[in-house]
C-alpha positions in Angstrom: 22.2 -14.0 15.2 22.4 -15.7 11.9 20.2 -18.6 12.4 17.6 -17.1 13.8 17.4 -14.1 11.3 17.0 -17.2 8.7 14.5 -19.1 11.2 12.2 -15.8 11.1 12.8 -15.4 7.1 11.4 -18.4 7.0 8.8 -18.8 9.7 7.5 -15.8 10.0 6.5 -13.5 13.3 2.9 -14.3 14.6 -0.4 -12.4 13.3 -2.9 -10.9 14.6 -6.3 -11.5 12.6 -5.8 -11.5 8.5 -4.5 -9.7 6.2 -0.8 -7.7 6.9 -0.5 -8.9 1.7 2.8 -15.9 -4.4 4.7 -15.1 -6.5 3.8 -17.3 -9.6 3.5 -17.1 -13.0 0.8 -14.4 -13.5 2.0 -11.4 -11.9 -1.5 -10.1 -11.0 -4.6 -11.5 -9.8 -7.7 -9.6 -11.8 -11.2 -8.9 -11.6 -13.3 -6.1 -13.6 -16.5 -5.2 -12.9 -19.4 -5.6 -14.5 -20.2 -3.2 -17.9 -17.0 -1.6 -19.4 -14.4 -0.4 -16.5 -12.7 2.8 -16.2 -9.9 2.6 -14.7 -7.8 0.2 -12.6 -6.7 -0.1 -9.2 -3.1 -1.9 -8.3 -3.9 -3.2 -4.8 -0.1 -4.4 -2.4 -1.2 -5.9 0.3 0.5 -6.2 3.5 3.2 -9.3 4.4 2.4 -12.9 3.9 0.0 -12.5 1.1 -3.7 -13.1 2.8 -5.4 -10.8 0.1 -7.4 -9.5 2.4 -7.1 -6.0 1.6 -7.4 -6.2 -1.8 -10.1 -8.6 -1.4 -12.2 -5.9 0.1 -11.7 -3.4 -1.5 -12.7 -5.6 -4.8 -15.8 -6.3 -2.7 -16.5 -3.1 -1.9 -16.3 -1.3 -5.5 -18.7 -4.0 -7.4 -21.6 -3.4 -4.3 -20.9 0.3 -4.8 -20.8 -0.2 -8.9 -17.8 1.3 -9.1 -16.5 1.4 -12.5 -12.6 0.2 -11.8 -10.6 -2.8 -12.0 -8.7 -4.4 -8.9 -5.4 -5.9 -10.0 -4.1 -7.8 -6.6 -0.3 -7.0 -6.6 1.1 -11.0 -6.2 4.8 -10.3 -4.5 5.0 -12.3 -1.6 7.9 -14.5 -0.8 4.5 -16.6 -0.5 1.6 -17.1 1.8 1.9 -16.6 5.6 5.5 -15.5 5.4 5.3 -12.4 6.9 9.2 -11.8 7.9 10.6 -12.4 4.8 8.4 -10.2 3.5 8.9 -7.5 5.7 12.6 -7.9 6.5 13.5 -8.4 2.3 13.1 -4.3 1.6 15.2 -5.9 -2.1 12.2 -8.2 -3.1 9.6 -5.6 -2.0 11.9 -2.7 -4.1 12.1 -5.3 -7.5 8.3 -5.9 -7.4 8.0 -2.4 -7.3 9.9 -2.0 -10.3 8.2 -5.2 -12.3 4.7 -3.7 -11.0 6.3 -0.1 -12.4 6.9 -1.9 -16.2 3.4 -3.1 -16.5 2.2 0.1 -15.7 4.0 1.8 -17.9 2.3 -0.5 -20.8 -1.1 -0.3 -19.6 -0.3 3.6 -20.1 0.8 3.3 -24.0 -1.8 1.2 -24.1 -4.2 3.2 -22.9 -3.6 6.7 -21.8 -6.9 8.2 -21.0 -7.3 5.1 -18.1 -7.4 5.8 -14.6 -4.6 4.3 -12.9 -4.3 4.3 -8.9 -1.7 2.4 -6.5 -3.0 1.2 -3.2 -1.0 -0.6 -0.6 -1.4 -2.1 2.8 1.9 -2.0 5.8 4.8 -3.7 3.4 3.0 -3.9 0.4 3.1 0.0 0.3 7.1 -0.5 0.0 5.9 -1.8 -3.6 3.4 1.0 -4.4 6.3 3.2 -3.4 9.0 1.7 -5.3 7.3 1.6 -8.7 5.9 5.2 -8.4 9.6 6.2 -7.8 10.2 4.6 -11.0 7.5 5.7 -13.2 7.6 9.3 -15.2 6.1 12.6 -13.5 2.1 12.6 -13.9 1.8 8.9 -14.9 -0.6 7.5 -11.9 -3.1 9.8 -10.9 -3.0 8.7 -7.0 -1.2 6.7 -4.3 -3.2 5.5 -1.3 -1.5 4.1 2.1 -3.2 2.2 4.4 -0.5 1.4 7.9 2.8 2.1 5.4 5.2 0.0 7.5 7.6 2.1 6.0 9.4 4.7 8.2 8.7 8.1 8.9 12.2 10.0 7.1 10.6 7.5 3.9 11.4 10.1 1.1 8.9 10.6 -1.1 9.9 12.7 -3.1 10.0 10.5 -5.9 6.8 8.7 -5.7 5.2 12.2 -5.4 6.0 13.2 -8.6 4.5 10.7 -10.2 1.4 11.3 -9.0 -1.2 13.6 -10.5 -3.8 14.1 -7.3 -1.1 13.2 -4.7 0.1 10.5 -2.6 -3.1 10.1 0.5 -1.5 8.2 4.0 -3.8 6.8 7.0 -2.2 6.6 9.9 -2.9 5.5 13.9 -1.2 5.8 17.3 -3.5 2.8 18.0 -1.2 0.5 15.9 1.0 -0.5 18.8 0.8 -4.1 18.0 2.0 -4.9 14.2 4.0 -1.4 13.8 5.3 -1.1 17.3 6.0 -4.6 19.0 6.3 -6.9 15.5 8.9 -4.1 14.3 10.8 -3.5 17.1 11.5 -7.6 17.0 12.4 -7.1 13.8 15.6 -6.2 15.3 16.9 -9.7 16.4 16.7 -10.5 12.7 19.0 -7.9 12.1 17.0 -5.0 10.9 17.0 -1.9 12.0 13.9 -0.3 14.0 12.8 3.3 12.8 9.0 4.0 14.0 6.6 3.1 11.4 5.0 5.5 9.0 1.7 4.0 9.6 2.3 4.4 13.2 3.5 8.2 13.6 2.8 9.6 9.9 6.5 11.1 7.6 8.1 13.4 7.9 8.4 15.8 4.6 12.1 15.4 3.3 12.2 19.0 2.0 15.7 20.6 0.5 14.4 22.8 -1.8 11.0 25.1 -2.8 10.4 22.0 -5.4 10.3 20.2 -2.8 7.7 21.7 -0.6 5.5 21.5 -4.2 6.1 17.8 -4.2 5.2 17.3 -0.4 1.9 19.9 -0.7 0.6 17.0 -2.7 1.1 14.7 0.4 -2.5 14.1 2.9 -2.0 12.2 5.6 -5.2 11.0 7.5 -4.6 10.2 11.1 -7.0 8.4 12.6 -9.5 9.9 14.4 -12.2 8.5 17.1 -14.9 8.9 15.0 -14.2 6.2 12.2 -14.7 3.2 14.7 -18.2 3.6 13.9 -17.2 2.2 10.5 -15.0 0.0 11.2 -11.9 1.3 12.1 -10.9 0.8 15.4 -6.9 2.5 14.6 -6.4 -0.8 15.1 -3.3 -3.0 11.9 -6.2 -4.5 10.0 -9.1 -1.1 10.6 -7.9 0.8 7.7 -9.5 -2.1 4.9 -12.5 -2.9 6.8 -16.0 -2.6 4.1 -17.5 0.3 5.4 -14.0 2.6 5.7 -12.9 2.4 2.5 -16.9 2.8 1.1 -16.6 6.1 3.3 -13.2 7.0 2.8 -11.3 5.5 0.2 -13.5 5.4 -2.2 -14.3 8.8 -2.7 -10.4 9.1 -3.4 -11.1 6.9 -6.7 -14.2 7.6 -7.6 -13.5 11.5 -7.6 -12.1 11.8 -11.4 -13.7 8.3 -12.7 -16.2 9.5 -15.4 -19.9 8.5 -14.7 
């Protein structure tokens, strides 16, 4: 069993398509739009360091003239190392803490700046770990796309840091990456739990204050009408360009100064 676990951590699961998100000397790959940006979107791609989500969002923001800077969070174990990224929760948490330190420094330097966090698949664990560490009301919003976190993941501390809450997009059609492959992770010693990216998050409410926090969780189940925007409900549908333009940009552009 230990040998199988090591092999999975090094080799990776097979992948379907591109984009479920290398550690280096630089923490981020940044691209500034033309003109002066009014805010930053930190994007943690899914496992495997394919960077498909951040590149797609960067292109859509530029095409639509949205004055936001995209910073790709380079948190992965390395290119194509999907299993290592998905299984090593401690690593994702540490990278989230690193991200929180940089966000706090950015906030101190630019207190009026809009700051958003966006994660895809395993990258959602990174942005949530960052949010859990940041002070209350310190960022604008967290957006989760096809989160591989368990449905019972406790969002209370992450919700506390957001002025506008957390938006989570999920789909029961995501049966392959968030179904079959997560179950195969049990072979490597992981504990299987249903993924929030398939079934949504279940609120953890133990007090009236918790209910207030969870009132800022906005869950968006996949709709058949989204297919015409390129989102067929699969693991990669939520970062298709037209879907990003129609459904994600309004979440990022609402409070950006014209």
